[in-house]
C-alpha positions in Angstrom: -81.0 -41.5 -113.8 -80.6 -42.3 -110.4 -83.9 -42.6 -108.0 -85.4 -44.6 -105.8 -88.2 -45.3 -107.5 -86.9 -48.7 -107.8 -86.6 -49.5 -104.3 -90.3 -49.0 -103.9 -93.0 -51.0 -106.5 -96.1 -50.2 -107.3 -99.2 -50.7 -104.8 -99.0 -54.7 -104.5 -99.4 -57.3 -101.9 -96.8 -60.6 -101.5 -96.1 -63.2 -99.3 -92.4 -63.5 -97.4 -91.4 -66.9 -98.6 -90.8 -67.7 -94.4 -94.2 -65.9 -93.0 -93.9 -66.4 -89.0 -96.5 -68.7 -87.6 -98.1 -66.8 -84.9 -101.2 -65.9 -85.6 -104.5 -64.6 -84.1 -107.5 -66.6 -85.7 -106.2 -66.1 -89.6 -104.7 -63.4 -88.8 -100.7 -63.3 -89.5 -98.1 -61.2 -88.9 -97.7 -58.3 -91.5 -95.5 -55.8 -93.2 -96.6 -52.7 -94.3 -93.9 -51.4 -96.4 -94.7 -47.6 -98.2 -93.5 -44.0 -98.9 -95.2 -41.3 -96.7 -98.9 -40.7 -96.8 -99.2 -44.1 -99.0 -101.6 -45.4 -95.7 -99.4 -48.0 -93.8 -101.2 -46.5 -90.7 -104.4 -47.0 -91.8 -103.7 -50.3 -92.9 -102.0 -51.1 -89.4 -105.6 -49.8 -87.7 -107.3 -52.0 -90.1 -105.8 -55.4 -89.4 -105.6 -54.4 -85.6 -109.6 -54.1 -85.7 -109.5 -57.1 -87.5 -108.1 -58.9 -85.0 -109.8 -57.3 -82.3 -112.5 -59.9 -82.3 -110.1 -63.0 -81.8 -108.3 -61.4 -79.2 -109.0 -63.7 -75.4 -110.5 -61.6 -72.3 -106.6 -59.9 -70.8 -104.4 -60.0 -73.6 -102.8 -56.8 -73.8 -102.0 -55.4 -76.6 -98.4 -53.4 -76.8 -98.2 -50.8 -79.5 -95.1 -48.9 -80.3 -94.8 -45.7 -82.2 -92.1 -43.6 -83.4 -91.6 -41.1 -81.7 -93.2 -38.9 -78.3 -94.8 -36.4 -81.0 -96.9 -38.9 -82.8 -97.8 -41.3 -79.8 -101.1 -39.2 -79.2 -102.5 -39.7 -82.7 -101.8 -43.4 -82.7 -103.7 -43.4 -79.1 -106.6 -41.7 -80.2 -107.3 -44.1 -83.5 -106.6 -47.3 -81.4 -109.5 -46.4 -79.2 -111.8 -46.5 -81.7 -111.1 -50.6 -81.9 -112.6 -50.2 -78.2 -109.9 -52.8 -77.0 -109.1 -51.3 -73.1 -106.0 -53.2 -72.5 -103.7 -51.2 -75.1 -99.9 -50.0 -74.1 -99.1 -47.2 -76.8 -95.6 -45.7 -76.2 -92.2 -45.4 -77.7 -89.6 -48.0 -77.1 -87.8 -46.0 -75.1 -90.4 -45.6 -73.0 -91.1 -48.9 -72.7 -87.7 -50.3 -72.1 -88.0 -47.4 -69.3 -91.4 -48.9 -67.9 -89.8 -52.1 -67.7 -86.7 -51.5 -66.4 -88.3 -49.9 -63.5 -90.8 -52.6 -63.0 -88.5 -55.2 -62.8 -85.9 -53.3 -60.8 -86.2 -55.2 -57.7 -85.3 -58.4 -60.4 -82.7 -56.7 -62.1 -80.7 -55.9 -58.3 -81.2 -59.4 -57.4 -79.6 -60.7 -61.1 -76.9 -58.6 -62.4 -75.3 -57.7 -58.9 -75.0 -54.3 -60.6 -77.8 -52.8 -59.1 -77.9 -52.0 -55.1 -80.6 -54.1 -53.7 -82.6 -50.6 -52.3 -85.9 -49.9 -50.5 -88.7 -49.1 -52.2 -88.6 -45.4 -51.4 -84.9 -45.3 -53.2 -86.0 -46.7 -56.5 -84.7 -45.3 -59.6 -84.7 -41.8 -60.8 -84.7 -40.7 -64.0 -82.0 -38.4 -65.5 -82.9 -36.1 -67.9 -80.2 -35.2 -69.9 -79.2 -31.7 -68.9 -78.9 -33.1 -65.2 -76.3 -36.2 -66.9 -74.2 -33.9 -68.7 -73.4 -31.5 -65.4 -73.4 -35.0 -63.1 -71.3 -36.9 -65.4 -68.6 -34.1 -66.0 -68.6 -33.8 -62.2 -67.7 -37.4 -62.1 -65.4 -37.9 -64.9 -63.3 -34.9 -63.4 -63.2 -35.7 -59.9 -61.9 -39.1 -61.2 -58.9 -37.0 -63.3 -58.5 -34.3 -61.5 -56.2 -32.7 -64.5 -58.4 -33.3 -67.0 -60.3 -29.9 -66.6 -56.5 -28.0 -66.5 -55.9 -30.0 -69.9 -59.3 -29.5 -71.9 -60.7 -25.8 -72.0 -64.2 -25.5 -71.0 -66.2 -25.5 -74.0 -64.2 -28.6 -75.3 -64.9 -30.1 -71.9 -68.9 -30.0 -72.3 -68.5 -31.1 -76.0 -66.1 -34.3 -75.1 -68.7 -35.0 -72.1 -71.6 -35.0 -74.3 -69.9 -37.2 -76.9 -69.2 -39.6 -74.4 -72.6 -39.6 -73.3 -74.0 -40.1 -76.7 -71.6 -42.6 -77.7 -73.6 -44.3 -74.3 -76.5 -44.4 -75.8 -75.8 -45.2 -79.6 -73.6 -48.6 -78.3 -77.4 -49.5 -75.6 -79.7 -48.9 -78.6 -77.4 -50.9 -80.5 -76.6 -53.8 -78.4 -72.6 -53.2 -78.3 -70.7 -53.7 -75.3 -69.3 -50.1 -74.0 -65.8 -52.0 -73.8 -66.0 -52.4 -78.3 -66.2 -48.3 -78.2 -62.4 -47.2 -78.2 -61.8 -50.0 -81.3 -64.9 -49.3 -82.9 -63.8 -45.3 -83.2 -60.0 -46.2 -83.8 -61.2 -48.6 -86.6 -64.5 -46.7 -88.0 -62.3 -42.8 -87.7 -58.8 -43.5 -87.0 -57.2 -40.3 -86.2 -59.9 -38.4 -86.5 -61.9 -39.7 -83.8 -59.2 -37.5 -80.8 -60.9 -34.4 -82.4 -64.0 -34.9 -80.8 -62.1 -36.7 -78.1 -58.7 -35.2 -77.5 -56.7 -35.9 -74.1 -56.4 -39.7 -74.6 -60.1 -40.0 -74.3 -60.6 -42.4 -77.3 -59.0 -44.5 -75.5 -60.7 -44.2 -72.3 -64.0 -44.0 -73.6 -65.3 -47.5 -72.4 -63.3 -47.2 -69.1 -65.3 -43.5 -68.3 -68.5 -45.0 -69.3 -68.3 -48.1 -67.1 -67.2 -45.6 -64.4 -70.3 -43.2 -64.9 -72.0 -46.0 -65.3 -71.3 -47.4 -61.9 -71.6 -44.2 -60.1 -75.3 -43.5 -61.4 -76.2 -47.0 -60.3 -74.8 -46.6 -56.9 -76.8 -43.7 -56.1 -80.0 -45.1 -57.8 -79.8 -43.0 -60.8 -80.8 -43.8 -64.3 -80.2 -42.2 -68.1 -81.9 -43.1 -70.7 -78.4 -45.0 -71.8 -78.5 -46.7 -69.0 -81.5 -48.4 -69.2 -81.4 -49.4 -72.7 -78.5 -51.1 -71.4 -80.0 -52.8 -68.4 -82.9 -53.7 -70.5 -80.8 -55.0 -73.8 -78.0 -56.7 -71.6 -79.8 -57.7 -68.7 -83.5 -58.0 -68.9 -84.0 -59.2 -72.8 -81.9 -62.2 -71.8 -83.5 -63.2 -68.5 -85.8 -66.3 -69.4 -88.2 -65.7 -66.8 -88.6 -62.2 -68.1 -88.9 -63.4 -71.2 -92.1 -66.3 -70.2 -93.6 -62.8 -68.3 -93.3 -61.1 -71.9 -95.0 -63.4 -74.2 -97.8 -64.1 -71.4 -98.7 -60.3 -71.1 -98.8 -59.5 -75.1 -100.6 -61.6 -78.0 -100.4 -58.8 -80.0 -97.9 -56.0 -81.0 -98.2 -53.1 -83.3 -95.2 -50.9 -84.5 -95.8 -48.0 -86.2 -93.2 -46.4 -87.9 -90.4 -49.0 -87.0 -87.7 -46.9 -89.8 -87.0 -44.5 -86.5 -86.6 -47.8 -83.7 -83.6 -48.4 -83.0 -81.7 -52.2 -83.1 -83.1 -52.5 -79.8 -86.5 -52.6 -79.9 -86.1 -55.0 -83.0 -84.8 -57.7 -80.9 -87.7 -57.1 -78.7 -90.1 -57.4 -81.8 -88.4 -60.2 -82.8 -88.6 -62.3 -78.9 -92.7 -61.6 -79.0 -93.1 -63.3 -82.7 -90.7 -65.8 -81.2 -93.0 -66.3 -78.4 -96.0 -66.4 -80.4 -97.7 -63.0 -80.7 -98.9 -61.5 -83.9 -97.1 -58.6 -85.1 -98.6 -55.7 -87.5 -95.4 -53.2 -88.7 -95.2 -50.4 -90.5 -92.0 -49.3 -92.4 -91.1 -46.1 -94.8 -88.0 -46.8 -96.9 -87.9 -43.1 -97.4 -87.8 -42.5 -93.8 -85.6 -43.3 -91.1 -85.5 -39.2 -90.2 -83.4 -40.7 -86.3 -81.3 -42.5 -87.9 -78.0 -40.6 -86.5 -79.9 -40.5 -83.3 -79.8 -44.5 -82.4 -82.6 -45.6 -85.0 -81.1 -48.4 -87.4 -83.9 -49.0 -90.0 -81.7 -52.1 -91.5 -82.1 -54.0 -88.2 -85.8 -53.6 -88.1 -86.0 -54.4 -92.0 -85.3 -58.0 -91.0 -88.5 -58.5 -88.9 -90.1 -58.8 -92.4 -88.7 -62.1 -93.1 -91.2 -63.1 -90.4 -94.4 -61.5 -92.2 -97.0 -61.5 -94.7 -95.5 -58.2 -96.9 -98.0 -55.6 -98.0 -96.1 -53.3 -100.2 -98.1 -49.9 -100.8 -95.5 -48.3 -102.9 -95.0 -44.5 -102.5 -98.4 -41.8 -102.0 -99.9 -41.8 -105.6 -99.6 -38.2 -105.9 -98.5 -36.1 -109.0 -95.0 -34.6 -107.0 -93.8 -38.1 -105.5 -94.4 -39.7 -108.4 -93.2 -37.3 -111.4 -91.0 -34.5 -109.5 -89.3 -36.4 -106.7 -87.0 -38.4 -109.7 -86.3 -35.4 -111.1 -84.8 -33.4 -108.3 -83.2 -37.1 -106.9 -81.3 -36.8 -110.4 -80.3 -33.3 -110.5 -79.1 -34.0 -106.9 -76.6 -36.3 -108.2 -76.4 -34.6 -111.8 -76.8 -30.9 -112.1 -77.2 -31.4 -115.9 -80.3 -33.9 -115.5 -82.1 -30.9 -115.2 -82.9 -30.9 -119.0 -85.8 -33.0 -118.6 -87.4 -30.0 -117.5 -86.3 -27.8 -120.6 -89.5 -28.0 -122.5 -92.3 -27.5 -119.7 -91.8 -26.6 -116.7 -94.1 -28.4 -113.7 -96.8 -25.7 -112.9 -97.0 -27.6 -109.7 -93.7 -26.3 -109.1 -92.5 -22.3 -108.6 -89.7 -20.4 -107.1 -89.0 -17.5 -105.3 -85.7 -16.0 -106.0 -83.6 -12.8 -104.2 -80.4 -11.5 -103.4 -80.8 -11.7 -99.8 -81.6 -13.8 -97.4 -84.3 -10.8 -95.6 -85.3 -10.1 -98.7 -86.0 -13.8 -99.6 -88.0 -14.1 -95.8 -90.0 -10.8 -96.5 -91.0 -12.4 -100.3 -92.0 -15.4 -98.7 -94.2 -13.9 -96.2 -96.0 -12.4 -98.3 -96.7 -14.9 -101.0 -98.2 -17.0 -98.4 -100.3 -13.4 -97.2 -101.5 -13.5 -100.9 -102.9 -17.0 -100.9 -104.3 -16.6 -97.9 -106.2 -13.9 -98.5 -107.4 -14.8 -102.1 -108.6 -17.7 -101.1 -106.4 -20.3 -102.6 -104.9 -22.1 -99.4 -106.0 -21.9 -95.9 -103.3 -21.0 -93.4 -103.2 -24.9 -91.8 -102.2 -26.1 -95.2 -99.2 -24.4 -96.0 -95.8 -25.4 -94.4 -92.6 -23.5 -94.5 -89.3 -26.1 -94.5 -85.6 -25.3 -94.4 -82.9 -27.6 -93.7 -82.1 -25.4 -90.4 -85.0 -22.7 -89.5 -83.2 -20.9 -87.4 -84.4 -18.3 -84.8 -83.9 -15.7 -87.3 -86.2 -16.5 -90.1 -88.3 -18.5 -88.0 -89.0 -14.8 -86.0 -89.2 -12.9 -89.3 -91.8 -14.8 -90.6 -93.7 -15.3 -87.3 -93.6 -11.7 -87.0 -94.8 -11.1 -90.4 -97.0 -13.6 -90.6 -99.1 -12.5 -87.3 -98.6 -8.8 -88.2 -100.8 -9.9 -91.5 -103.2 -11.8 -89.0 -102.1 -15.1 -89.8 -101.8 -17.7 -86.9 -98.7 -19.5 -86.6 -97.4 -22.9 -85.4 -93.9 -22.7 -85.0 -92.3 -26.3 -84.2 -88.7 -25.1 -83.8 -89.5 -22.3 -81.2 -88.2 -24.5 -78.2 -86.2 -21.3 -76.3 -84.6 -22.2 -73.6 -86.2 -21.0 -70.3 -83.7 -18.0 -69.8 -84.4 -16.3 -72.7 -88.4 -15.7 -71.1 -88.7 -12.2 -69.2 -90.3 -14.0 -66.7 -88.5 -17.2 -65.9 -85.7 -14.1 -65.1 -87.7 -12.5 -63.3 -88.7 -15.4 -60.7 -85.0 -15.8 -60.2 -84.4 -12.6 -59.5 -86.9 -13.3 -57.0 -85.9 -16.3 -55.4 -82.3 -14.3 -55.3 -84.1 -11.9 -53.2 -85.5 -14.6 -50.8 -82.7 -16.9 -50.3 -79.6 -15.2 -48.9 -75.9 -15.9 -50.8 -77.4 -15.2 -53.9 -76.3 -11.8 -54.6 -74.0 -12.8 -57.5 -77.1 -13.7 -59.6 -78.4 -10.2 -59.2 -78.3 -6.8 -60.7 -80.4 -3.5 -61.2 -81.5 -4.5 -64.7 -82.3 -7.7 -63.2 -84.6 -6.0 -60.8 -86.3 -3.6 -63.1 -87.3 -6.4 -65.4 -88.3 -8.4 -62.3 -90.4 -5.4 -61.6 -92.3 -4.8 -64.5 -92.9 -8.7 -65.2 -94.3 -9.2 -61.7 -96.3 -6.4 -61.7 -99.4 -7.6 -63.5 -102.9 -6.8 -62.0 -106.0 -6.9 -63.7 -107.3 -4.1 -66.3 -110.9 -2.8 -65.7 -111.0 -1.3 -69.4 -110.2 -4.2 -71.0 -111.7 -7.7 -71.6 -109.5 -11.1 -71.3 -111.0 -11.3 -75.0 -110.0 -8.1 -76.2 -108.3 -9.0 -79.6 -106.8 -5.5 -79.8 -103.0 -6.8 -78.1 -100.1 -6.4 -80.7 -99.6 -9.6 -81.4 -96.0 -8.8 -82.4 -95.1 -7.4 -79.3 -93.9 -9.7 -76.9 -93.5 -7.6 -73.8 -97.2 -6.8 -73.9 -99.6 -8.0 -70.9 -101.8 -10.3 -71.9 -105.6 -9.2 -72.5 -107.7 -8.2 -69.3 -104.2 -7.3 -67.4 -102.0 -4.3 -66.9 -98.4 -3.8 -66.0 -98.7 -1.2 -62.9 -95.0 -0.8 -62.8 -93.7 0.4 -66.4 -90.3 0.1 -67.2 -89.5 4.2 -67.0 -91.1 3.4 -63.2 -88.9 -0.1 -62.6 -86.1 1.6 -63.7 -85.8 4.5 -61.3 -86.9 1.8 -58.5 -84.2 -0.3 -59.2 -81.8 2.8 -59.2 -82.9 4.3 -55.9 -84.4 1.0 -53.7 -82.1 -2.1 -54.6 -79.2 -2.5 -52.5 -76.8 -4.7 -54.1 -74.7 -7.4 -52.1 -73.1 -10.5 -52.4 -74.8 -12.3 -49.1 -78.1 -10.4 -48.8 -79.3 -8.2 -51.2 -82.5 -6.6 -50.6 -85.1 -3.8 -51.6 -85.2 -1.3 -50.0 -89.1 0.7 -48.8 -90.1 3.3 -51.3 -89.4 6.2 -49.0 -85.9 5.3 -50.0 -86.3 6.9 -52.9 -86.7 11.0 -52.7 -89.0 11.5 -55.2 -91.4 8.3 -55.0 -94.0 10.6 -55.3 -93.3 10.7 -59.1 -94.5 7.2 -59.4 -97.8 7.2 -59.2 -100.1 5.4 -56.5 -100.7 2.5 -58.8 -96.8 1.5 -58.8 -96.2 2.4 -55.7 -99.2 0.5 -54.4 -97.5 -2.8 -56.6 -94.1 -2.0 -55.3 -95.1 -2.4 -51.8 -97.1 -5.4 -52.2 -94.1 -7.4 -53.5 -91.9 -6.2 -51.0 -94.4 -7.3 -48.1 -94.7 -11.0 -50.3 -90.8 -10.9 -50.0 -90.6 -10.6 -45.8 -93.0 -12.7 -45.6 -91.2 -15.7 -47.5 -87.7 -14.4 -46.0 -89.4 -15.1 -42.4 -91.1 -18.4 -43.4 -87.5 -19.7 -44.4 -86.1 -18.3 -41.6 -88.3 -19.9 -39.4 -87.9 -23.5 -41.5 -91.9 -23.4 -42.3 -91.0 -23.6 -46.4 -89.2 -27.0 -46.8 -87.9 -26.5 -50.4 -87.2 -23.5 -52.4 -89.6 -24.8 -55.2 -92.4 -24.0 -53.0 -91.3 -20.4 -53.0 -91.1 -20.5 -57.0 -94.4 -22.4 -57.4 -95.9 -19.5 -54.8 -94.0 -16.8 -56.8 -95.7 -17.9 -60.0 -99.2 -17.9 -58.1 -99.1 -14.9 -57.0 -97.9 -12.7 -59.7 -98.0 -14.7 -63.0 -101.2 -17.1 -63.0 -104.1 -14.8 -62.8 -106.1 -17.4 -64.1 -104.5 -18.5 -66.7 -104.3 -15.7 -68.8 -100.8 -16.0 -70.1 -99.5 -16.5 -73.5 -99.3 -20.1 -74.4 -96.3 -20.2 -75.2 -94.8 -18.5 -71.7 -97.2 -20.8 -70.0 -95.4 -23.5 -72.2 -91.5 -21.9 -70.5 -92.8 -21.7 -67.1 -94.1 -25.2 -66.9 -90.5 -26.4 -68.4 -89.2 -24.3 -65.3 -91.1 -25.6 -62.8 -90.7 -29.3 -64.2 -87.2 -29.0 -64.4 -86.8 -27.4 -61.1 -88.9 -30.4 -59.4 -86.3 -32.8 -61.7 -83.2 -31.1 -60.2 -84.2 -31.3 -56.5 -85.2 -34.8 -56.7 -82.0 -35.5 -58.5 -80.3 -33.7 -56.3 -81.7 -34.9 -53.2 -80.5 -38.4 -53.9 -77.2 -37.4 -54.3 -76.8 -34.8 -51.6 -79.8 -34.5 -49.1 -77.7 -32.1 -47.1 -76.5 -29.9 -49.2 -77.5 -26.0 -48.6 -80.6 -24.6 -50.9 -78.8 -21.8 -51.6 -76.3 -24.0 -53.2 -78.3 -25.8 -55.3 -80.2 -22.8 -56.5 -77.3 -21.4 -57.4 -76.3 -24.3 -59.5 -79.5 -24.2 -61.1 -79.3 -21.1 -62.1 -76.2 -21.5 -63.6 -77.4 -24.3 -65.9 -80.8 -22.1 -67.3 -78.2 -19.2 -67.7 -76.3 -21.9 -70.3 -78.9 -22.3 -71.7 -78.8 -26.3 -71.0 -82.3 -26.7 -70.5 -85.1 -25.9 -73.0 -88.8 -25.1 -73.3 -90.2 -28.2 -73.9 -92.4 -29.5 -71.6 -95.3 -32.5 -71.9 -97.2 -31.5 -74.6 -100.5 -29.6 -74.3 -101.9 -31.1 -77.6 -100.6 -34.5 -77.1 -104.0 -35.6 -78.5 -104.7 -32.5 -80.9 -101.5 -32.9 -82.7 -103.1 -30.8 -85.4 -101.3 -27.3 -86.4 -103.9 -24.5 -86.4 -102.1 -22.1 -88.7 -98.7 -21.8 -90.9 -96.4 -24.6 -89.9 -92.6 -23.6 -89.2 -90.5 -26.0 -88.6 -86.7 -27.6 -89.8 -86.5 -30.8 -92.0 -86.0 -33.4 -89.4 -89.1 -31.5 -87.3 -91.3 -31.7 -90.0 -90.5 -35.2 -90.8 -90.5 -37.0 -87.2 -93.8 -34.8 -86.5 -95.5 -37.0 -89.6 -96.5 -33.7 -91.0 -98.7 -33.0 -94.5 -99.8 -29.9 -96.1 -101.0 -28.8 -99.4 -98.6 -26.3 -99.9 -94.9 -26.4 -98.8 -92.2 -23.5 -99.0 -88.4 -25.1 -99.0 -87.0 -22.2 -97.5 -83.1 -22.1 -98.5 -83.2 -24.8 -101.2 -80.0 -23.3 -102.5 -78.3 -24.5 -99.4 -75.1 -26.9 -98.8 -77.1 -28.1 -96.0 -80.3 -30.2 -97.7 -78.1 -33.3 -97.7 -76.5 -32.9 -94.3 -77.6 -34.6 -91.0 -76.3 -31.7 -88.8 -77.7 -32.0 -84.9 -79.9 -34.9 -86.3 -76.4 -37.0 -86.6 -74.6 -37.9 -83.6 -70.3 -38.6 -83.3 -69.6 -41.7 -84.4 -73.6 -42.6 -84.9 -72.5 -45.0 -88.0 -70.2 -47.2 -86.4 -73.2 -48.6 -83.8 -75.2 -49.9 -87.0 -75.7 -53.5 -87.5 -74.4 -53.2 -91.4 -71.4 -51.3 -90.1 -68.7 -53.6 -92.2 -66.2 -52.6 -90.1 -63.4 -50.5 -92.1 -62.1 -47.2 -91.6 -65.6 -44.7 -92.1 -64.0 -42.3 -95.2 -65.0 -39.1 -96.8 -66.4 -40.9 -100.1 -69.0 -42.9 -97.4 -69.6 -39.9 -95.9 -70.7 -38.1 -99.6 -72.2 -41.4 -100.0 -74.5 -41.1 -96.8 -75.1 -37.7 -98.0 -76.9 -38.7 -101.1 -79.0 -41.4 -99.9 -80.0 -38.7 -96.8 -81.2 -36.3 -99.5 -82.9 -38.9 -101.6 -85.2 -40.2 -99.0 -85.9 -37.0 -97.9 -86.9 -35.3 -101.0 -89.2 -38.2 -101.5 -90.0 -38.5 -98.1 -91.0 -34.2 -98.0 -92.9 -34.6 -101.4 -94.8 -37.5 -100.0 -96.0 -35.0 -97.5 -97.1 -32.1 -99.8 -100.0 -32.5 -101.9 -100.6 -29.6 -104.5 -97.9 -27.3 -104.9 -93.9 -26.6 -104.2 -92.2 -23.3 -103.6 -88.5 -23.1 -104.3 -87.5 -20.4 -102.3 -83.8 -19.4 -102.4 -81.6 -16.6 -101.8 -78.2 -16.1 -103.9 -76.3 -15.2 -100.5 -77.0 -17.2 -96.8 -77.0 -15.7 -93.8 -73.9 -15.3 -93.2 -73.6 -13.6 -96.6 -72.0 -16.9 -98.6 -73.0 -17.3 -101.8 -75.3 -20.9 -102.0 -74.6 -23.4 -104.1 -76.2 -27.1 -102.4 -77.0 -30.1 -104.9 -80.8 -28.2 -105.6 -78.6 -24.9 -106.9 -79.3 -26.0 -110.1 -83.0 -26.5 -110.0 -83.4 -22.9 -109.2 -81.0 -21.7 -111.6 -83.4 -23.4 -114.5 -86.4 -22.7 -113.3 -88.6 -19.9 -114.1 -88.8 -17.4 -111.6 -92.2 -16.7 -110.2 -90.8 -13.9 -108.3 -87.4 -12.0 -108.5 -86.0 -9.4 -106.0 -83.1 -7.4 -105.7 -81.9 -5.1 -103.1 -83.0 -1.7 -104.0 
């Protein structure tokens, strides 16, 4: 039976043949290897606590963590050691910090950066800004490109080139090598993703984009990694400063680090720093996004090896090997023919809609019977789509169970509040009438007419949680949808240059609206008139000020909005701030209307996602039933008593999906330089499935539910590699459509 048990021995401790000479006191560098929940991070923290008494005053500690979602938790745990000088960040965050800190030296040394005064220090481009500006840069360089390639294909091509730039930078691969790697590794298949001769031009295009950004003081994440790896790490003076700054380095989840981070850690160890590292052989969730676990594994040769094995839990020790074996060979299910494990149960239905209902009802019954608490349950799937997430969250919330939906990263334009603010913008600034219609105005009138409700307390529990349009507790809407429609029909005057709202008297039967609605409408008109006057008199220096005033005037109300809506509003304001900062750097003389129009266009295309700096950065524990896809669950390092694996028969389980970038396998350090074949793809899928099965079961303590529907959401039969387990299992719950 093929499995990974041989790759992780029982808990033991052994030393490598060539331990690094760097040490603090008697504490040598250590490499903690083990599966999920095997105690790696706790071992790292204990090693850190042992090393703290040996640190000298002024010694700084560098703590690197795999992603920003787990950074807060590690910071809290490190604080217990009471050492004040700790820099805790992600590898990319550290690269960015160093590039900006040493930007003047880079400008003097590299010759590729303009030497600019302090006010012109670099601005970081977010991916949405990068996508738009790179497309404009390449289209201007090749005016025929947009005509030869359809718009959707052009956007995909731009994204692919930017991803290749990031992968090359993280893998320390020169951009000039990119075309050869694509042709050598993918052959003619590369032209499918990069049509129109862009495979051969990929390196040239990336260099053009790189120069365009640097000339304007703009940095992308790919540029940051390139500047750090190409210039800073190879600078002897910087290496000396690095060795002087950090006496101790901690790296948690190195299996999610890029190869460039491995170079940094190697340099620190060679400079005399002591290092404590954790590595999960079953991890590597970000391998398709630039992480290179094999490249980081070489650090183990410099350390004392502490092998923690896998978590000592029945599911990962006994169930995982069988699941892996069945995934490779369906006939291996015969091992469970005599006695099915009690820890594994199944829910099987014909249609997916019925599966979602049965899964939710099973969760509700388990919570109500006291078997498990909501925060101890996770529903995980290979692709938790919006329909499944909404269905599950609606049923569970209606039954009184709280939800923590990790994948609910809606684009801001999906929020009625955001659409209302954009409509208000179009009424204040001239020339934006093309972005406004009667439906937009009616929605705006409803959303921006919130006012205190004297009959309801802010703590009123009677709000219908399943109704996203319901006003927050303690507030009411002065204009309901019916009255808003009447006002929009009779008082909105469309115009491409100057759309406006007419006085309430323009509606002959305005008395039908009632006092509250009429008063709220007139209050909105007065506010718009005030803003227009200040814009004309140039008392408002930025459209962002109007946006902020609108939030404060019509939406804030003491912060009583739903947390999800607050997050979307925060993302809107943050995205707008970044967009204007970049716009002022590129073209400070651009009219406000032109910038607003471009920003609204990006929002309406769903370019931005609601993912602002997390409010719960230092308290990441879920308060309810967790809904997440596999990638999100693994990168957040979550663990629960009960797991519900949704769509377990889906063929998507072994595939990386959006977590695997185009060409990512060609930029790993262990790539052999040969053609990437179908067999290689299948082998990668098998390895990915094996790792995630061990990883997920290491995070499940008590019970696993395999949830399967005969038909997928598209009505197709589901026949993935885990289907044989469902077919052989004694069904706990079986339903067919009536």
